[in-house]
C-alpha positions as a Markdown table, in Angstrom:
| # | Residue | x | y | z |
|---|---|---|---|---|
| 1 | Met | 85.5 | 137.7 | 117.7 |
| 2 | Thr | 81.7 | 136.7 | 117.7 |
| 3 | Asn | 80.5 | 133.2 | 117.6 |
| 4 | Asn | 78.8 | 132.2 | 114.1 |
| 5 | Pro | 76.7 | 129.1 | 114.4 |
| 6 | Ala | 76.4 | 128.8 | 111.0 |
| 7 | Gln | 80.4 | 128.1 | 110.4 |
| 8 | Asp | 80.6 | 126.2 | 113.4 |
| 9 | Arg | 78.4 | 123.2 | 112.2 |
| 10 | Tyr | 80.1 | 120.0 | 110.8 |
| 11 | Asn | 79.6 | 119.6 | 107.1 |
| 12 | Pro | 80.6 | 116.0 | 106.3 |
| 13 | Pro | 82.3 | 115.0 | 103.0 |
| 14 | Gly | 79.8 | 114.4 | 100.1 |
| 15 | Val | 79.1 | 110.8 | 99.0 |
| 16 | Arg | 80.9 | 111.1 | 95.7 |
| 17 | Asp | 84.1 | 113.0 | 97.6 |
| 18 | Gly | 87.3 | 111.2 | 97.8 |
| 19 | Asp | 87.2 | 110.7 | 101.2 |
| 20 | Gly | 85.8 | 107.5 | 102.5 |
| 21 | Trp | 87.4 | 104.9 | 100.3 |
| 22 | Glu | 89.4 | 102.3 | 101.3 |
| 23 | Ser | 91.1 | 99.4 | 99.1 |
| 24 | Gly | 91.7 | 95.7 | 99.1 |
| 25 | Thr | 91.7 | 93.2 | 96.9 |
| 26 | Phe | 89.3 | 91.3 | 94.9 |
| 27 | Asp | 89.5 | 88.1 | 96.5 |
| 28 | Ser | 89.1 | 89.8 | 100.0 |
| 29 | Leu | 85.5 | 90.8 | 99.6 |
| 30 | Asn | 82.2 | 88.8 | 99.6 |
| 31 | Thr | 80.2 | 87.6 | 97.0 |
| 32 | Gly | 77.4 | 90.5 | 96.1 |
| 33 | Glu | 79.4 | 93.5 | 97.6 |
| 34 | Leu | 79.8 | 96.6 | 95.5 |
| 35 | Phe | 83.6 | 98.1 | 94.9 |
| 36 | Trp | 84.8 | 100.4 | 92.1 |
| 37 | Leu | 87.8 | 100.2 | 89.8 |
| 38 | Asn | 89.5 | 103.2 | 90.9 |
| 39 | Glu | 88.9 | 105.8 | 93.2 |
| 40 | Asn | 87.7 | 108.5 | 91.2 |
| 41 | Lys | 84.6 | 110.4 | 91.4 |
| 42 | Asn | 83.9 | 110.8 | 87.6 |
| 43 | Glu | 80.9 | 109.4 | 85.2 |
| 44 | Asp | 83.2 | 106.6 | 84.0 |
| 45 | Asn | 83.9 | 104.8 | 87.4 |
| 46 | His | 81.0 | 102.6 | 87.5 |
| 47 | Ala | 80.1 | 100.2 | 90.7 |
| 48 | Tyr | 80.2 | 96.8 | 90.3 |
| 49 | Arg | 79.1 | 93.7 | 92.2 |
| 50 | Lys | 81.5 | 90.7 | 92.5 |
| 51 | Ile | 78.9 | 87.6 | 91.8 |
| 52 | Ser | 82.0 | 84.7 | 91.7 |
| 53 | Glu | 85.3 | 84.3 | 92.6 |
| 54 | Thr | 86.5 | 85.8 | 89.1 |
| 55 | Glu | 83.3 | 87.9 | 87.8 |
| 56 | Ala | 82.0 | 91.3 | 88.3 |
| 57 | Phe | 78.7 | 92.8 | 87.4 |
| 58 | Asn | 78.9 | 96.3 | 86.0 |
| 59 | Thr | 75.8 | 97.6 | 87.9 |
| 60 | Lys | 75.5 | 100.9 | 85.2 |
| 61 | Thr | 75.9 | 98.9 | 82.1 |
| 62 | Gly | 74.5 | 95.5 | 82.8 |
| 63 | Glu | 77.4 | 93.7 | 81.7 |
| 64 | Thr | 79.6 | 91.0 | 83.5 |
| 65 | Leu | 83.2 | 91.7 | 83.5 |
| 66 | Pro | 84.9 | 88.2 | 83.0 |
| 67 | Val | 87.9 | 86.8 | 84.6 |
| 68 | Val | 89.0 | 89.3 | 87.4 |
| 69 | Lys | 92.4 | 88.9 | 89.1 |
| 70 | Arg | 91.7 | 87.7 | 92.6 |
| 71 | Asn | 94.7 | 90.4 | 93.7 |
| 72 | Ala | 93.4 | 92.7 | 91.8 |
| 73 | Val | 93.3 | 96.3 | 93.4 |
| 74 | Val | 89.9 | 97.4 | 94.2 |
| 75 | Tyr | 88.0 | 100.3 | 96.2 |
| 76 | Tyr | 84.9 | 100.3 | 98.5 |
| 77 | Lys | 82.8 | 102.7 | 100.6 |
| 78 | Ser | 83.6 | 102.2 | 104.0 |
């Protein structure tokens, strides 16, 4: 079998692939951190930024999401 360098290279997963997601709770995030409500890579899964202990800012629509449960499971990129 011959060595093919083109096939030997490491091909990391893309940024929007499912790998790399970590889960945690909303209250464990620091203010200003980005998070997502699910780990799907579709267009409806917008990024949010934590702005207070109970609010998040939707970075795509510019809307504030009030009264986020402190123990809600959220996903972030590692």
